[in-house]
C-alpha positions as semicolon CSV with decimal commas, in nm:
position;residue;x (nm);y (nm);z (nm)
1;M;9,620;11,708;7,663
2;T;9,566;11,505;7,969
3;P;9,892;11,316;8,059
4;R;9,875;10,946;8,058
5;V;10,033;10,784;8,348
6;G;10,074;10,409;8,362
7;V;9,987;10,220;8,693
8;P;10,114;9,860;8,703
9;H;9,856;9,609;8,839
10;F;9,921;9,270;8,942
11;P;9,645;8,999;8,997
12;G;9,479;8,974;9,324
13;T;9,621;9,336;9,431
14;P;9,396;9,616;9,433
15;S;9,542;9,892;9,249
16;R;9,595;10,213;9,488
17;Y;9,640;10,503;9,257
18;P;9,402;10,525;8,930
19;D;9,178;10,746;9,128
20;A;9,456;10,948;9,269
21;V;9,599;11,012;8,940
22;R;9,246;11,130;8,795
23;E;9,210;11,372;9,088
24;T;9,535;11,522;9,018
25;G;9,479;11,598;8,649
26;G;9,609;11,261;8,474
27;E;9,455;10,981;8,293
28;P;9,561;10,644;8,480
29;V;9,648;10,353;8,229
30;L;9,633;10,015;8,403
31;L;9,924;9,764;8,303
32;D;9,771;9,426;8,390
33;L;10,061;9,231;8,448
34;P;9,968;8,841;8,412
35;A;9,978;8,641;8,707
36;A;10,176;8,352;8,534
37;R;10,530;8,387;8,523
38;P;10,851;8,172;8,497
39;A;10,949;7,968;8,789
40;G;11,262;8,083;8,934
41;G;11,431;8,348;9,154
42;V;11,414;8,690;9,210
43;A;11,639;8,813;8,918
44;L;11,433;8,590;8,666
45;T;11,115;8,767;8,814
46;R;11,276;9,109;8,762
47;E;11,383;9,053;8,416
48;W;11,037;8,887;8,300
49;V;10,857;9,177;8,479
50;S;11,086;9,457;8,295
51;D;11,004;9,285;7,968
52;V;10,632;9,256;8,008
53;A;10,607;9,609;8,153
54;Q;10,823;9,744;7,849
55;V;10,579;9,582;7,589
56;L;10,264;9,702;7,788
57;G;10,402;10,039;7,845
58;A;10,525;10,078;7,457
59;A;10,164;9,986;7,356
60;S;9,995;10,256;7,572
61;N;10,122;10,584;7,480
62;L;10,237;10,681;7,834
63;E;10,411;10,980;7,958
64;A;10,514;10,848;8,306
65;L;10,511;10,531;8,520
66;I;10,424;10,473;8,891
67;L;10,653;10,217;9,042
68;D;10,390;10,032;9,246
69;A;10,463;9,669;9,334
70;G;10,469;9,442;9,615
71;R;10,791;9,284;9,568
72;P;11,137;9,448;9,533
73;E;11,225;9,252;9,202
74;E;10,885;9,354;9,068
75;L;10,945;9,740;9,146
76;V;11,300;9,718;8,997
77;G;11,164;9,550;8,689
78;I;10,906;9,821;8,623
79;L;11,183;10,075;8,697
80;V;11,391;9,904;8,437
81;A;11,108;9,928;8,178
82;A;11,090;10,303;8,251
83;I;11,459;10,337;8,173
84;R;11,429;10,157;7,856
85;L;11,098;10,343;7,728
86;G;11,262;10,682;7,820
87;L;11,005;10,743;8,064
88;P;10,986;10,944;8,394
89;A;10,935;10,714;8,682
90;V;10,777;10,783;9,043
91;A;10,788;10,523;9,332
92;P;10,572;10,573;9,631
93;Y;10,755;10,528;9,958
94;Q;10,687;10,193;10,149
95;E;10,750;10,213;10,519
96;R;10,907;9,888;10,566
97;S;11,094;9,869;10,243
98;T;11,479;9,904;10,228
99;L;11,474;9,918;9,858
100;T;11,228;10,238;9,856
101;V;11,471;10,416;10,101
102;A;11,752;10,336;9,853
103;L;11,520;10,466;9,555
104;S;11,450;10,782;9,770
105;A;11,845;10,868;9,796
106;A;11,835;10,822;9,380
107;G;11,553;11,055;9,343
108;F;11,260;10,822;9,232
109;V;11,058;10,865;9,553
110;P;10,928;11,201;9,641
111;L;11,002;11,274;10,011
112;H;10,716;11,521;10,096
113;H;10,470;11,497;9,808
114;D;10,203;11,220;9,704
115;A;10,338;11,014;9,443
116;P;10,031;11,040;9,189
117;E;10,062;11,416;9,212
118;V;10,441;11,417;9,130
119;A;10,370;11,155;8,858
120;V;10,116;11,367;8,689
121;E;10,360;11,675;8,709
122;V;10,662;11,479;8,555
123;A;10,429;11,337;8,285
124;N;10,353;11,693;8,190
125;T;10,708;11,794;8,150
126;G;10,865;11,466;8,067
127;E;11,146;11,533;8,309
128;P;11,342;11,387;8,479
129;A;11,327;11,082;8,281
130;A;11,413;10,751;8,494
131;R;11,769;10,722;8,300
132;A;11,859;11,068;8,422
133;L;11,818;10,976;8,774
134;A;12,021;10,643;8,735
135;T;12,344;10,793;8,727
136;T;12,684;10,711;8,911
137;F;12,598;10,952;9,170
138;G;12,221;10,855;9,221
139;L;12,308;10,491;9,236
140;A;12,597;10,559;9,478
141;N;12,344;10,732;9,693
142;A;12,088;10,427;9,656
143;L;12,374;10,189;9,779
144;R;12,458;10,405;10,084
145;A;12,102;10,479;10,198
146;G;11,974;10,107;10,137
147;L;12,264;9,981;10,352
148;A;12,215;10,229;10,592
149;A;11,846;10,126;10,608
150;G;11,977;9,755;10,662
151;A;11,920;9,633;10,320
152;G;12,078;9,275;10,227
153;P;12,256;9,146;9,919
154;A;11,951;9,189;9,707
155;L;11,991;9,549;9,680
156;V;12,332;9,500;9,534
157;V;12,188;9,266;9,258
158;H;11,914;9,514;9,178
159;L;12,132;9,819;9,163
160;F;12,373;9,619;8,916
161;A;12,063;9,561;8,714
162;L;11,966;9,947;8,703
163;A;12,339;10,032;8,643
164;R;12,357;9,804;8,327
165;E;12,038;9,939;8,191
166;A;12,123;10,296;8,252
167;G;12,467;10,244;8,095
168;V;12,665;10,350;8,419
169;G;13,021;10,256;8,392
170;G;13,262;10,132;8,666
171;F;12,960;10,054;8,900
172;S;13,107;9,700;8,998
173;R;13,420;9,883;9,117
174;M;13,219;10,147;9,304
175;V;13,015;9,899;9,483
176;R;13,317;9,720;9,606
177;V;13,437;10,050;9,741
178;L;13,119;10,172;9,916
179;V;12,997;9,854;10,038
180;P;13,261;9,832;10,342
181;E;13,208;10,206;10,419
182;S;12,828;10,174;10,445
183;P;12,717;9,981;10,764
184;A;12,345;9,992;10,874
185;I;12,265;10,260;11,123
186;A;11,890;10,254;11,151
187;N;11,643;10,003;11,265
188;L;11,289;9,952;11,126
189;R;11,122;10,125;11,441
190;W;11,343;10,437;11,384
191;L;11,255;10,430;11,007
192;R;10,885;10,379;11,082
193;E;10,862;10,686;11,280
194;L;11,069;10,935;11,118
195;G;11,091;10,801;10,740
196;A;11,343;10,805;10,459
197;A;11,406;11,197;10,467
198;A;11,523;11,171;10,842
199;L;11,774;10,891;10,734
200;L;11,899;11,086;10,435
201;A;11,956;11,365;10,637
202;C;12,170;11,159;10,896
203;L;12,393;11,055;10,607
204;G;12,417;11,431;10,529
205;D;12,754;11,498;10,338
206;K;12,798;11,123;10,267
207;L;12,520;11,169;9,995
208;H;12,555;11,353;9,650
209;D;12,308;11,633;9,591
210;V;12,125;11,473;9,288
211;P;11,810;11,583;9,110
212;T;11,502;11,391;9,212
213;V;11,139;11,384;9,078
214;A;11,066;11,655;9,323
215;G;11,355;11,896;9,297
216;D;11,718;11,856;9,418
217;L;11,768;11,596;9,702
218;K;11,925;11,817;9,977
219;K;11,695;12,106;9,964
220;Q;11,429;11,838;10,063
221;L;11,625;11,733;10,390
222;S;11,602;11,871;10,740
223;T;11,784;11,796;11,058
224;A;11,682;11,469;11,224
225;P;11,779;11,283;11,537
226;P;12,062;11,049;11,512
227;A;11,973;10,697;11,368
228;S;11,944;10,491;11,687
229;G;11,960;10,109;11,770
230;K;12,224;9,831;11,773
231;P;12,461;9,872;11,491
232;G;12,311;9,658;11,205
233;P;12,463;9,388;10,987
234;L;12,766;9,447;10,757
235;L;12,811;9,348;10,402
236;T;13,160;9,237;10,283
237;F;13,286;9,134;9,975
238;V;13,500;8,790;10,007
239;E;13,717;8,607;9,763
240;G;13,902;8,272;9,742
241;R;14,204;8,373;9,521
242;A;14,315;8,063;9,428
243;S;13,975;7,951;9,289
244;G;13,855;8,272;9,151
245;T;13,548;8,254;9,382
246;E;13,376;8,565;9,507
247;A;13,088;8,610;9,731
248;L;12,871;8,882;9,958
249;C;12,882;8,809;10,328
250;R;12,612;8,966;10,544
251;A;12,707;8,933;10,926
252;P;12,648;9,097;11,233
253;A;12,897;9,392;11,286
254;E;13,084;9,209;11,576
255;V;13,141;8,887;11,370
256;E;13,503;8,894;11,213
257;E;13,519;8,531;11,087
258;V;13,274;8,259;10,969
259;A;13,445;7,899;11,030
260;G;13,304;7,547;11,049
261;V;13,260;7,217;10,911
262;C;13,045;7,207;10,618
263;R;12,721;7,017;10,560
264;V;12,630;7,018;10,187
265;F;12,274;7,009;10,029
266;S;12,185;7,048;9,660
267;A;11,855;7,246;9,731
268;D;11,718;7,507;9,973
269;E;11,449;7,251;10,068
270;K;11,680;6,969;10,147
271;A;11,887;7,184;10,371
272;A;11,583;7,288;10,548
273;R;11,458;6,943;10,605
274;A;11,798;6,836;10,771
275;V;11,790;7,149;11,005
276;S;11,424;7,068;11,104
277;D;11,518;6,700;11,155
278;G;11,782;6,808;11,396
279;T;12,088;6,688;11,193
280;V;12,247;7,012;11,156
281;E;12,435;7,119;11,467
282;P;12,554;7,477;11,598
283;G;12,889;7,580;11,457
284;E;12,835;7,408;11,129
285;I;12,822;7,568;10,798
286;V;12,521;7,462;10,580
287;V;12,627;7,497;10,193
288;V;12,353;7,526;9,953
289;C;12,422;7,471;9,589
290;G;12,198;7,529;9,265
291;G;12,049;7,852;9,372
292;G;12,239;8,081;9,140
293;S;12,134;8,259;8,825
294;W;12,179;7,951;8,604
295;G;12,097;7,694;8,859
296;G;11,798;7,840;9,016
297;P;11,733;7,980;8,768
298;G;11,748;8,332;8,849
299;L;11,895;8,356;9,213
300;L;11,665;8,173;9,444
301;E;11,596;8,334;9,766
302;L;11,675;8,077;10,051
303;T;11,341;8,153;10,242
304;V;11,268;7,795;10,332
305;L;11,602;7,732;10,508
306;R;11,583;8,071;10,689
307;E;11,255;7,969;10,827
308;A;11,377;7,631;10,924
309;L;11,676;7,787;11,095
310;K;11,461;8,026;11,272
311;G;11,213;7,751;11,400
312;A;11,500;7,534;11,502
313;G;11,661;7,806;11,708
314;L;11,977;7,789;11,510
315;E;11,953;8,131;11,333
316;G;12,276;8,313;11,422
317;R;12,421;7,981;11,537
318;V;12,471;7,816;11,203
319;A;12,614;7,987;10,919
320;V;12,501;7,964;10,552
321;F;12,746;7,950;10,248
322;T;12,537;7,939;9,895
323;D;12,525;8,039;9,534
324;G;12,152;8,150;9,592
325;L;12,052;8,471;9,766
326;A;12,026;8,535;10,135
327;P;11,680;8,655;10,265
328;E;11,679;9,028;10,355
329;E;11,540;8,962;10,709
330;A;11,781;8,658;10,788
331;G;11,997;8,674;11,083
332;G;12,342;8,542;11,153
333;A;12,615;8,502;10,891
334;W;12,504;8,444;10,534
335;V;12,767;8,398;10,263
336;S;12,547;8,418;9,944
337;L;12,587;8,480;9,569
338;V;12,895;8,261;9,547
339;T;13,050;8,316;9,211
340;P;13,106;8,109;8,978
341;E;12,814;7,912;9,101
342;A;12,770;7,538;9,132
343;A;12,595;7,517;8,779
344;A;12,894;7,712;8,638
345;D;13,137;7,473;8,807
346;G;13,233;7,683;9,076
347;I;13,402;7,542;9,403
348;V;13,091;7,577;9,589
349;G;12,956;7,276;9,401
350;R;13,275;7,069;9,500
351;L;13,256;7,108;9,864
352;Q;13,175;6,806;10,054
353;D;13,040;6,701;10,393
354;G;13,325;6,740;10,657
355;D;13,530;6,983;10,471
356;A;13,665;7,264;10,689
357;L;13,559;7,637;10,572
358;R;13,684;7,965;10,698
359;V;13,573;8,303;10,586
360;D;13,803;8,581;10,728
361;L;13,577;8,911;10,716
362;R;13,868;9,114;10,813
363;E;14,086;9,023;10,529
364;G;13,801;8,942;10,279
365;R;13,923;8,587;10,216
366;I;13,762;8,242;10,178
367;R;13,967;7,950;10,278
368;A;13,869;7,572;10,239
369;G;14,078;7,309;10,435
370;V;14,103;7,116;10,109
371;R;14,397;7,179;9,871
372;P;14,277;7,350;9,535
373;E;14,408;7,061;9,324
374;E;14,171;6,816;9,516
375;L;13,878;7,047;9,482
376;K;13,928;7,058;9,117
377;S;13,961;6,691;9,080
378;R;13,632;6,620;9,261
379;E;13,297;6,537;9,071
380;P;13,081;6,831;9,112
381;Q;12,752;6,816;9,324
382;K;12,484;6,663;9,142
383;L;12,189;6,937;9,108
384;P;11,840;6,855;9,095
385;E;11,700;6,843;8,733
386;T;11,497;7,168;8,637
387;D;11,222;7,176;8,392
388;A;11,306;7,542;8,282
389;S;11,144;7,616;7,966
390;G;11,052;7,905;7,723
391;Y;11,167;8,248;7,901
392;A;11,335;8,054;8,220
393;A;11,528;7,833;7,976
394;R;11,667;8,132;7,779
395;Y;11,741;8,317;8,077
396;A;11,935;8,006;8,245
397;R;12,151;7,975;7,917
398;S;12,256;8,362;7,913
399;A;12,203;8,529;8,249
400;L;12,488;8,701;8,400
401;P;12,621;8,607;8,735
402;G;12,454;8,736;9,072
403;L;12,740;8,950;9,145
404;E;12,664;9,128;8,787
405;G;12,282;9,166;8,857
406;G;12,167;8,830;8,740
407;G;12,026;8,989;8,411
408;F;12,051;8,923;8,049
409;P;12,384;9,066;7,921
410;E;12,377;9,351;7,671
411;A;12,288;9,270;7,318
C-alpha cells in the first residue's frame, strides 16, 4: 500500500514536495491551510496552525507529515499537530533558519538525505513518531544547537510549546540551566557554507546521542572546522524579585548591564513613531507594553520598532524592555517576554516616562528606581483596545505566559 504523506500548503506559496514524494514511492496529500487567520502574535499563529493542521491531518488518513512552512511559528504548529496525531514528521533543512538547526539536533531534520525520501521511509514503518523525538534529551539538544546558531527568545517559546505537547516534565527548570551555558558560536555565513551537521559536530559531547528520522544522531556527524566569527548574543533569564517579574534578555556577549531612563509606549507602532521622529535618545530604554500572550494577543513580535531603530541608527544604542517578543534579527539589548505582562497587571504596565531601570546580566536582576509600594499603587498603562473575537478571543482569555510557551493550557 502506498504511504500517504501530508504536505502542508500555504496560499500563495508553491508546494515544493508533492512530486518528490511521488517519485520516492509515496502518495502526497496536500493540506491546504486557509489564508485567513486570527490577528495576533507568533504564539497565537502557532496554536491556530496546529489546530487546523490537526483537523486536516486527522481527516486525511496520513502515515507521516513533512514540516514545510515559511515561518517558524507555522513550522512548529505543524509539528505540534504531528505529535497530537501520533505521526512521524520530517522537516527539510532551511539554510538561514536557526529553528531548523535546532530541529536537526532533536532528530526531525535528516542531515544527509532528502526530506521527501525520508518522509516516505518513516511513513512505511511508522517510526519514529514525532512524540518519540520530542523527549527531554531531544529538546535539550534543540535548545543548545539553536542558541549556538544564534537563535533568539522565540526558540525558547516554541520549545516550551513542544515540551508541553509531548509531556516532557521539568523542561522549565532545564531551560533555565542550559540557556546561560549555550552562547551563540556560529555566524550565518559559516552555517551557509557548512550546514547544520558541521555545527552539531562542533558541539560534540554537549549533545545527547538521540534517535532521528534517519538513524542515531552522532552516527551522522563528522569532524568540522571550529565555528567562526564574533561571539554571538547571549540569552539571560533576569528577574525582579520584589515584584515577581521575570524576562529573557538577549544582548551582545560583552554587555553586562542594561541601564537607562524609561520611555514608555502602549504599542509597537507608537514606539516606532517616536524613534523615527527623533524623540528617543541614545541611552534610553524603550518600554513597550501590550505585546504579551493576552495583550497581543499571542506574543507580538516588535518588528516595526526594530526597523525604526535600525533606520534611525539607534540599534544597539537604545535598549528595549517589553512583554512582547524580540525579533530574532534584532541587534543590541532586548529584554522581552516580561512576565507577568501588562495585560496581567505586571509591573511593565506600571512603569512611567522618566523611571530609572537597570538590568544586571551578571546577577540576573531587574531593578527599577521606584519603590515596589509606589509601583503597585500606580494606575496601569492603558492599553489599546483590541477587536479580538472568536479563536483569538478564546486564546486571550486562557493563554499561558510567554515564558511557558504562550499556548493553551492542558485541558
